[in-house]
C-alpha positions as CSV (number, residue, x, y, z in Angstrom):
1,M,-54.0,90.1,-43.1
2,N,-52.4,92.1,-45.8
3,K,-51.0,90.4,-48.5
4,D,-48.1,92.8,-49.2
5,W,-44.3,91.5,-49.6
6,K,-43.8,90.5,-46.2
7,Y,-46.8,88.0,-46.8
8,Y,-45.5,86.7,-50.4
9,L,-42.1,86.3,-48.9
10,G,-43.3,84.7,-45.6
11,I,-45.4,81.9,-47.8
12,I,-42.0,81.5,-50.1
13,L,-39.3,81.3,-47.0
14,I,-42.1,78.7,-44.8
15,S,-42.2,76.7,-48.4
16,Y,-38.3,76.7,-49.1
17,S,-38.1,75.6,-44.7
18,F,-39.6,72.0,-46.1
19,L,-37.3,71.3,-49.2
20,P,-34.3,70.7,-47.4
21,F,-36.3,67.5,-45.9
22,L,-36.7,66.1,-49.8
23,V,-32.9,67.1,-50.9
24,F,-32.1,65.6,-47.9
25,A,-33.6,62.4,-48.8
26,M,-32.3,61.9,-51.8
27,L,-28.9,62.5,-51.2
28,P,-28.2,59.3,-50.6
29,F,-29.3,58.1,-54.3
30,I,-26.6,61.1,-55.4
31,D,-22.9,60.0,-56.4
32,V,-21.1,63.0,-53.9
33,D,-18.5,62.1,-51.2
34,I,-20.2,61.3,-47.9
35,A,-18.0,64.1,-46.6
36,K,-19.3,66.8,-48.9
37,S,-23.3,65.8,-48.6
38,G,-23.0,65.5,-45.0
39,T,-21.4,69.4,-44.9
40,F,-24.3,70.3,-47.5
41,A,-26.7,68.3,-45.6
42,V,-26.1,70.4,-42.2
43,I,-26.3,73.8,-44.2
44,F,-29.2,73.5,-46.3
45,L,-31.1,71.9,-42.9
46,A,-30.0,75.1,-40.9
47,T,-31.0,77.7,-44.0
48,G,-34.1,75.4,-43.7
49,E,-34.9,76.5,-40.2
50,V,-33.6,80.0,-40.7
51,A,-36.3,80.5,-43.3
52,F,-39.0,78.8,-40.7
53,L,-38.3,81.5,-38.3
54,S,-38.2,84.3,-40.6
55,A,-41.3,83.4,-42.0
56,A,-42.7,82.9,-38.6
57,A,-42.3,86.3,-38.0
58,L,-43.3,87.9,-41.2
59,L,-46.3,85.8,-41.3
60,G,-47.3,86.9,-38.2
61,K,-49.7,85.7,-35.3
62,E,-52.5,85.2,-37.4
63,F,-51.4,83.2,-39.9
64,I,-49.4,81.2,-37.6
65,L,-52.7,80.3,-36.1
66,L,-54.3,79.7,-38.9
67,M,-51.6,77.0,-39.9
68,K,-52.0,75.6,-36.4
69,T,-56.0,75.1,-36.5
70,R,-55.8,73.6,-40.1
71,F,-53.0,70.8,-38.6
72,M,-55.4,70.6,-35.9
73,S,-58.3,69.9,-37.7
74,I,-56.5,66.6,-39.3
75,F,-56.9,65.3,-35.8
76,K,-60.6,66.8,-35.4
77,K,-59.3,69.0,-32.4
78,T,-59.6,72.7,-32.7
79,P,-56.6,74.7,-31.1
80,S,-57.3,76.8,-27.8
81,L,-56.4,80.1,-27.6
82,K,-55.9,80.0,-23.4
83,R,-52.2,80.8,-22.5
84,I,-49.8,77.3,-22.1
85,S,-48.5,76.3,-18.8
86,R,-45.6,76.6,-17.5
87,T,-44.9,72.9,-17.7
88,R,-45.5,73.3,-21.3
89,H,-43.6,76.0,-21.5
90,R,-40.2,74.8,-20.1
91,I,-41.0,71.5,-22.4
92,G,-41.4,73.9,-25.6
93,V,-38.1,75.7,-24.7
94,G,-36.1,72.3,-23.7
95,L,-37.1,70.8,-27.4
96,M,-35.9,74.2,-29.1
97,I,-32.4,74.1,-27.3
98,A,-32.0,69.8,-27.8
99,S,-32.9,70.8,-31.6
100,L,-29.5,73.0,-31.8
101,L,-27.2,70.6,-30.1
102,P,-26.3,68.4,-32.9
103,Y,-25.5,71.4,-35.1
104,Y,-23.0,72.5,-32.0
105,Y,-21.5,68.6,-32.0
106,V,-21.1,69.4,-35.9
107,L,-19.3,72.2,-35.0
108,F,-16.9,70.8,-32.5
109,S,-16.4,67.9,-34.3
110,E,-15.1,70.1,-37.4
111,I,-13.0,72.9,-35.2
112,F,-11.1,69.8,-33.5
113,F,-11.0,67.6,-36.2
114,L,-12.7,64.8,-34.7
115,P,-13.9,61.6,-36.8
116,L,-17.9,62.0,-37.6
117,D,-20.1,59.0,-37.9
118,H,-22.1,60.0,-40.5
119,G,-25.1,57.9,-40.0
120,I,-25.9,58.2,-36.4
121,L,-25.4,62.7,-37.6
122,T,-27.7,61.8,-40.6
123,G,-30.6,60.8,-37.9
124,A,-29.6,63.2,-35.4
125,L,-29.9,65.7,-37.8
126,I,-33.2,64.7,-39.0
127,L,-34.4,64.3,-35.5
128,S,-33.2,68.0,-34.8
129,E,-35.0,69.5,-37.3
130,L,-38.2,67.5,-35.6
131,L,-37.8,68.3,-32.4
132,F,-38.0,72.2,-33.5
133,M,-41.2,72.1,-35.6
134,T,-42.0,70.6,-32.2
135,S,-41.1,73.0,-30.3
136,M,-42.7,75.7,-32.5
137,L,-46.0,74.1,-31.7
138,T,-45.6,73.3,-28.4
139,L,-44.9,76.7,-27.4
140,G,-48.1,78.5,-28.8
141,S,-49.5,81.2,-30.2
142,Q,-48.3,83.9,-27.8
143,F,-44.3,82.7,-28.3
144,W,-45.3,83.4,-32.1
145,D,-46.2,86.7,-30.9
146,R,-43.3,87.6,-28.4
147,L,-41.3,86.4,-31.2
148,K,-43.1,88.5,-33.7
149,H,-42.1,91.6,-31.7
150,L,-38.6,90.9,-31.6
151,F,-38.2,92.5,-35.0
152,D,-40.3,95.5,-34.8
153,W,-38.6,98.9,-34.9
154,P,-40.5,100.6,-32.0
155,G,-39.9,104.1,-33.6
156,A,-42.0,105.4,-36.5
157,E,-41.5,104.6,-39.9
């Protein structure tokens, strides 16, 4: 793996993608209006997801496999490089789509001025982030490779 600007930017982005969880956990202890902190949390968590996807595209399949191997070594299980089944792919895509639903709920509520229950919303957004991370791990390295190729320019540089 070349340690060029893509590598360092990817490492920074993947580090940033976990920062919203820490800040989000501290929000109840900061003396800020609930509406403002809720809006901040939604936007900040969404930027974490975008940063995670961007880091995956920049770092590529090799780095993601290395991360997955290290994560799986915690459980003494090595990841397999075989293709995932159709059922596993459908579950992963379903988890990814489900992770987006709370954001659309917030958007819909803001557009039509519906009241938001911030306790339920907070739990839903945290669950959404966990579902997104789980979907990425469920979809496997072939999905990461296809995702990376979405951002490759087919022409000569």
